[in-house]
Structures are given as C-alpha cells and as structure tokens.
VEXDREN-541136 format. One record per residue (C-alpha): x negated, y, z negated. Coordinates in steps of 0.5 Angstrom, whole numbers, always signed. Layout:
VEXDREN-541136
<pt xx="X" yy="Y" zz="Z"/>
...
***
This chain:
VEXDREN-541136
<pt xx="+25" yy="+47" zz="-87"/>
<pt xx="+31" yy="+45" zz="-91"/>
<pt xx="+32" yy="+38" zz="-90"/>
<pt xx="+27" yy="+37" zz="-85"/>
<pt xx="+22" yy="+31" zz="-85"/>
<pt xx="+15" yy="+34" zz="-85"/>
<pt xx="+9" yy="+30" zz="-84"/>
<pt xx="+3" yy="+33" zz="-88"/>
<pt xx="-4" yy="+30" zz="-87"/>
<pt xx="-9" yy="+32" zz="-92"/>
<pt xx="-4" yy="+34" zz="-97"/>
<pt xx="-8" yy="+32" zz="-103"/>
<pt xx="-14" yy="+36" zz="-101"/>
<pt xx="-17" yy="+42" zz="-103"/>
<pt xx="-13" yy="+46" zz="-98"/>
<pt xx="-7" yy="+41" zz="-99"/>
<pt xx="-7" yy="+43" zz="-106"/>
<pt xx="-4" yy="+50" zz="-104"/>
<pt xx="+0" yy="+48" zz="-98"/>
<pt xx="+4" yy="+42" zz="-101"/>
<pt xx="+7" yy="+46" zz="-106"/>
<pt xx="+9" yy="+51" zz="-101"/>
<pt xx="+12" yy="+46" zz="-96"/>
<pt xx="+16" yy="+43" zz="-102"/>
<pt xx="+19" yy="+50" zz="-104"/>
<pt xx="+22" yy="+50" zz="-97"/>
<pt xx="+26" yy="+44" zz="-99"/>
<pt xx="+23" yy="+39" zz="-94"/>
<pt xx="+23" yy="+32" zz="-94"/>
<pt xx="+15" yy="+31" zz="-95"/>
<pt xx="+11" yy="+25" zz="-93"/>
<pt xx="+3" yy="+26" zz="-94"/>
<pt xx="-2" yy="+21" zz="-91"/>
<pt xx="-8" yy="+19" zz="-96"/>
<pt xx="-14" yy="+15" zz="-96"/>
<pt xx="-16" yy="+17" zz="-103"/>
<pt xx="-11" yy="+15" zz="-109"/>
<pt xx="-15" yy="+19" zz="-114"/>
<pt xx="-13" yy="+25" zz="-110"/>
<pt xx="-6" yy="+23" zz="-110"/>
<pt xx="-6" yy="+23" zz="-118"/>
<pt xx="-10" yy="+30" zz="-118"/>
<pt xx="-4" yy="+33" zz="-113"/>
<pt xx="+1" yy="+30" zz="-118"/>
<pt xx="-1" yy="+33" zz="-124"/>
<pt xx="+0" yy="+40" zz="-120"/>
<pt xx="+7" yy="+39" zz="-118"/>
<pt xx="+14" yy="+39" zz="-122"/>
<pt xx="+17" yy="+33" zz="-123"/>
<pt xx="+23" yy="+35" zz="-119"/>
<pt xx="+18" yy="+35" zz="-113"/>
<pt xx="+17" yy="+28" zz="-113"/>
<pt xx="+24" yy="+26" zz="-111"/>
<pt xx="+22" yy="+29" zz="-104"/>
<pt xx="+15" yy="+27" zz="-104"/>
<pt xx="+13" yy="+20" zz="-101"/>
<pt xx="+6" yy="+18" zz="-100"/>
<pt xx="+3" yy="+13" zz="-95"/>
<pt xx="-4" yy="+10" zz="-94"/>
<pt xx="-7" yy="+11" zz="-87"/>
<pt xx="-13" yy="+12" zz="-83"/>
<pt xx="-12" yy="+18" zz="-78"/>
<pt xx="-18" yy="+16" zz="-74"/>
<pt xx="-15" yy="+9" zz="-72"/>
<pt xx="-9" yy="+10" zz="-67"/>
<pt xx="-6" yy="+3" zz="-70"/>
<pt xx="-6" yy="+6" zz="-77"/>
<pt xx="-3" yy="+13" zz="-74"/>
<pt xx="+3" yy="+9" zz="-71"/>
<pt xx="+5" yy="+5" zz="-77"/>
<pt xx="+5" yy="+12" zz="-81"/>
<pt xx="+10" yy="+15" zz="-76"/>
<pt xx="+14" yy="+9" zz="-76"/>
<pt xx="+15" yy="+8" zz="-83"/>
<pt xx="+17" yy="+15" zz="-83"/>
<pt xx="+22" yy="+14" zz="-78"/>
<pt xx="+23" yy="+21" zz="-76"/>
<pt xx="+18" yy="+27" zz="-76"/>
<pt xx="+21" yy="+34" zz="-75"/>
<pt xx="+15" yy="+38" zz="-77"/>
<pt xx="+7" yy="+36" zz="-77"/>
<pt xx="+2" yy="+40" zz="-81"/>
<pt xx="-4" yy="+37" zz="-80"/>
<pt xx="-10" yy="+39" zz="-85"/>
<pt xx="-15" yy="+34" zz="-84"/>
<pt xx="-22" yy="+36" zz="-82"/>
<pt xx="-29" yy="+36" zz="-84"/>
<pt xx="-35" yy="+40" zz="-84"/>
<pt xx="-42" yy="+39" zz="-83"/>
<pt xx="-48" yy="+44" zz="-81"/>
<pt xx="-55" yy="+43" zz="-77"/>
<pt xx="-59" yy="+45" zz="-72"/>
<pt xx="-57" yy="+42" zz="-65"/>
<pt xx="-64" yy="+39" zz="-64"/>
<pt xx="-64" yy="+36" zz="-71"/>
<pt xx="-57" yy="+34" zz="-71"/>
<pt xx="-56" yy="+27" zz="-70"/>
<pt xx="-51" yy="+24" zz="-65"/>
<pt xx="-47" yy="+20" zz="-70"/>
<pt xx="-46" yy="+26" zz="-74"/>
<pt xx="-44" yy="+30" zz="-68"/>
<pt xx="-39" yy="+24" zz="-66"/>
<pt xx="-36" yy="+24" zz="-73"/>
<pt xx="-35" yy="+32" zz="-73"/>
<pt xx="-30" yy="+30" zz="-67"/>
<pt xx="-27" yy="+24" zz="-70"/>
<pt xx="-25" yy="+28" zz="-76"/>
<pt xx="-23" yy="+34" zz="-73"/>
<pt xx="-21" yy="+33" zz="-66"/>
<pt xx="-19" yy="+26" zz="-66"/>
<pt xx="-15" yy="+26" zz="-72"/>
<pt xx="-11" yy="+32" zz="-69"/>
<pt xx="-10" yy="+28" zz="-62"/>
<pt xx="-7" yy="+22" zz="-65"/>
<pt xx="-2" yy="+25" zz="-70"/>
<pt xx="+0" yy="+30" zz="-65"/>
<pt xx="+1" yy="+24" zz="-60"/>
<pt xx="+5" yy="+20" zz="-64"/>
<pt xx="+9" yy="+26" zz="-68"/>
<pt xx="+11" yy="+28" zz="-61"/>
<pt xx="+14" yy="+22" zz="-59"/>
<pt xx="+19" yy="+23" zz="-65"/>
<pt xx="+20" yy="+30" zz="-63"/>
<pt xx="+22" yy="+29" zz="-56"/>
<pt xx="+27" yy="+23" zz="-58"/>
<pt xx="+31" yy="+28" zz="-62"/>
<pt xx="+29" yy="+35" zz="-58"/>
<pt xx="+26" yy="+39" zz="-64"/>
<pt xx="+19" yy="+39" zz="-67"/>
<pt xx="+14" yy="+44" zz="-70"/>
<pt xx="+7" yy="+43" zz="-70"/>
<pt xx="+2" yy="+47" zz="-74"/>
<pt xx="-6" yy="+45" zz="-73"/>
<pt xx="-12" yy="+48" zz="-77"/>
<pt xx="-18" yy="+50" zz="-73"/>
<pt xx="-23" yy="+55" zz="-76"/>
<pt xx="-26" yy="+62" zz="-74"/>
<pt xx="-32" yy="+58" zz="-72"/>
<pt xx="-28" yy="+56" zz="-66"/>
<pt xx="-27" yy="+63" zz="-63"/>
<pt xx="-34" yy="+65" zz="-66"/>
<pt xx="-39" yy="+60" zz="-66"/>
<pt xx="-45" yy="+61" zz="-70"/>
<pt xx="-52" yy="+57" zz="-71"/>
<pt xx="-52" yy="+51" zz="-74"/>
<pt xx="-45" yy="+50" zz="-73"/>
<pt xx="-45" yy="+47" zz="-66"/>
<pt xx="-41" yy="+41" zz="-67"/>
<pt xx="-36" yy="+44" zz="-72"/>
<pt xx="-35" yy="+50" zz="-67"/>
<pt xx="-34" yy="+45" zz="-61"/>
<pt xx="-29" yy="+40" zz="-65"/>
<pt xx="-25" yy="+46" zz="-67"/>
<pt xx="-25" yy="+49" zz="-61"/>
<pt xx="-22" yy="+43" zz="-58"/>
<pt xx="-17" yy="+43" zz="-63"/>
<pt xx="-15" yy="+50" zz="-61"/>
<pt xx="-15" yy="+48" zz="-53"/>
<pt xx="-11" yy="+41" zz="-55"/>
<pt xx="-5" yy="+45" zz="-59"/>
<pt xx="-5" yy="+50" zz="-53"/>
<pt xx="-4" yy="+45" zz="-48"/>
<pt xx="+2" yy="+42" zz="-53"/>
<pt xx="+5" yy="+48" zz="-53"/>
<pt xx="+5" yy="+49" zz="-45"/>
<pt xx="+8" yy="+42" zz="-45"/>
<pt xx="+14" yy="+43" zz="-49"/>
<pt xx="+16" yy="+50" zz="-46"/>
<pt xx="+23" yy="+50" zz="-45"/>
<pt xx="+25" yy="+46" zz="-51"/>
<pt xx="+25" yy="+47" zz="-59"/>
<pt xx="+19" yy="+44" zz="-60"/>
<pt xx="+13" yy="+49" zz="-61"/>
<pt xx="+5" yy="+48" zz="-63"/>
<pt xx="+1" yy="+53" zz="-66"/>
<pt xx="-6" yy="+53" zz="-69"/>
<pt xx="-9" yy="+57" zz="-75"/>
<pt xx="-16" yy="+60" zz="-75"/>
<pt xx="-18" yy="+61" zz="-82"/>
<pt xx="-25" yy="+63" zz="-84"/>
<pt xx="-28" yy="+60" zz="-91"/>
<pt xx="-22" yy="+57" zz="-95"/>
<pt xx="-23" yy="+58" zz="-103"/>
<pt xx="-23" yy="+51" zz="-105"/>
<pt xx="-26" yy="+47" zz="-110"/>
<pt xx="-31" yy="+44" zz="-105"/>
<pt xx="-33" yy="+50" zz="-102"/>
<pt xx="-34" yy="+54" zz="-109"/>
<pt xx="-39" yy="+48" zz="-110"/>
<pt xx="-42" yy="+48" zz="-104"/>
<pt xx="-43" yy="+55" zz="-103"/>
<pt xx="-43" yy="+58" zz="-110"/>
<pt xx="-37" yy="+63" zz="-112"/>
<pt xx="-40" yy="+70" zz="-111"/>
<pt xx="-37" yy="+71" zz="-105"/>
<pt xx="-30" yy="+67" zz="-106"/>
<pt xx="-26" yy="+74" zz="-107"/>
<pt xx="-27" yy="+75" zz="-100"/>
<pt xx="-25" yy="+68" zz="-98"/>
<pt xx="-18" yy="+66" zz="-95"/>
<pt xx="-14" yy="+63" zz="-101"/>
<pt xx="-10" yy="+57" zz="-100"/>
<pt xx="-4" yy="+60" zz="-102"/>
<pt xx="-4" yy="+65" zz="-97"/>
<pt xx="-6" yy="+61" zz="-91"/>
<pt xx="+0" yy="+56" zz="-94"/>
<pt xx="+5" yy="+62" zz="-93"/>
<pt xx="+3" yy="+63" zz="-85"/>
<pt xx="+3" yy="+55" zz="-84"/>
<pt xx="+10" yy="+55" zz="-87"/>
<pt xx="+13" yy="+60" zz="-83"/>
<pt xx="+10" yy="+57" zz="-76"/>
<pt xx="+13" yy="+50" zz="-79"/>
<pt xx="+20" yy="+53" zz="-80"/>
<pt xx="+26" yy="+54" zz="-75"/>
<pt xx="+25" yy="+62" zz="-75"/>
<pt xx="+18" yy="+61" zz="-71"/>
<pt xx="+22" yy="+58" zz="-65"/>
<pt xx="+19" yy="+64" zz="-61"/>
<pt xx="+12" yy="+63" zz="-63"/>
<pt xx="+8" yy="+58" zz="-59"/>
<pt xx="+1" yy="+57" zz="-57"/>
<pt xx="-1" yy="+62" zz="-62"/>
<pt xx="-8" yy="+62" zz="-65"/>
<pt xx="-8" yy="+66" zz="-71"/>
<pt xx="-14" yy="+68" zz="-74"/>
<pt xx="-14" yy="+69" zz="-82"/>
<pt xx="-20" yy="+71" zz="-84"/>
<pt xx="-19" yy="+74" zz="-91"/>
<pt xx="-25" yy="+80" zz="-92"/>
<pt xx="-30" yy="+76" zz="-88"/>
***
C-alpha cells in the first residue's frame, strides 16, 4: 500500500488499535474518521512520532450521507477503504426494541453502504480500489439473541459481494472478513478475559485486512473469509 490513500474508519476503536499500526507499516497515507476525540488521543499514544507524518484525522458521522460525502471530498482521492466501524447488542427477538434493531443496521450496514458508495465514486474515477469490510461469524452462523446483529452483518457480506460483482474486470476489489470474538478491551470488559486466549487477536486480523487491501490481492474479489481463532 505504499503511497496509497487509505480511508480507515473505526481506526481509533478497539480493533483499530491493532489495524492502524499495521496499515501505517505499509507506508500508506492514512486518513482516519472519528467521532470521539478522546479515542484519537488514546491511539496517538500507541504510535511512533514518525507515523504522524502520514496520518490524518477528520471528524465525521458515518451515519449521515452528507458527512460521509464531505469526508471523501476532503481526502480528495481514496485508493483503499478499510471499514471497521460497527456495533453489537444482544436480545431475544420478542423482547428486542425496534429502535435497537434499526440502530444495529444503522451502525453496521448503513455506514458500510455510505462509505463504500462514496469511496467507490473516487475509485471508479481513477480505476483502482481496494475495499475491505468487517462482518462477523454471526453472519454465517446466527445464534439466539444475536438476531439483529447477525442480520445486519449478513447484509454487510451481501453488499460487499455485490460490489465485487459490479467491479469485475477492473482493478477494484471488495472483500469481507468474518471474525469471531475479537480480543479488544471492550470485549474483555463485557465478557471477562477467561476465554480471551481463544479469541481473534486484532494484530492477526490486521494482517489479513492489510493483505486484502494491498495491490497483491488483485485476484481476490467477493471473498468472505472466516477468521475464528479457536472458537
């Protein structure tokens, strides 16, 4: 990804703490969208000073199309989109609120659609692009109390595969990764750390994401790659 313009959404989050350094190590020019300035400062404390020369932060609400369009316009050109933004909640269907249902689709599927839509406009203009989205094991293997989350992530898989089909015959690719539980501070706090050794490490997932986002992965399109750790 040397010299490529990378839009990394969710780069300041728990998964982003593993993915952002890996992307910067590829000598890419990286723009991270964010909503919480405190998370930006947390990320900065984990990086080397030299990384800041190739790292840019732009505030954006990825649930609003005008904000996403403004984000892409400010970057100017997007060669690579790595979309990490997502959210998770649980509940039995007969008890689950419609508000929470809509929010799961908003944060997981709608943000994916909007960032892909406007990044693709840039990619089509210059004939190159790599899109990597993040779904979940739950998209393939839905479980009780994960109905909304599973449905939203299954939508991410379907959307990514549709983009891959639309871009056949070009140097634009789209692929999706399907992790099980990711070993982030938030997940440890929510579920305890007893089984964390079986979870997917952010650094491991980052290596897969970086390969799919690279020029070397030009022959991989429409793949939905499971990365389950030992679960």
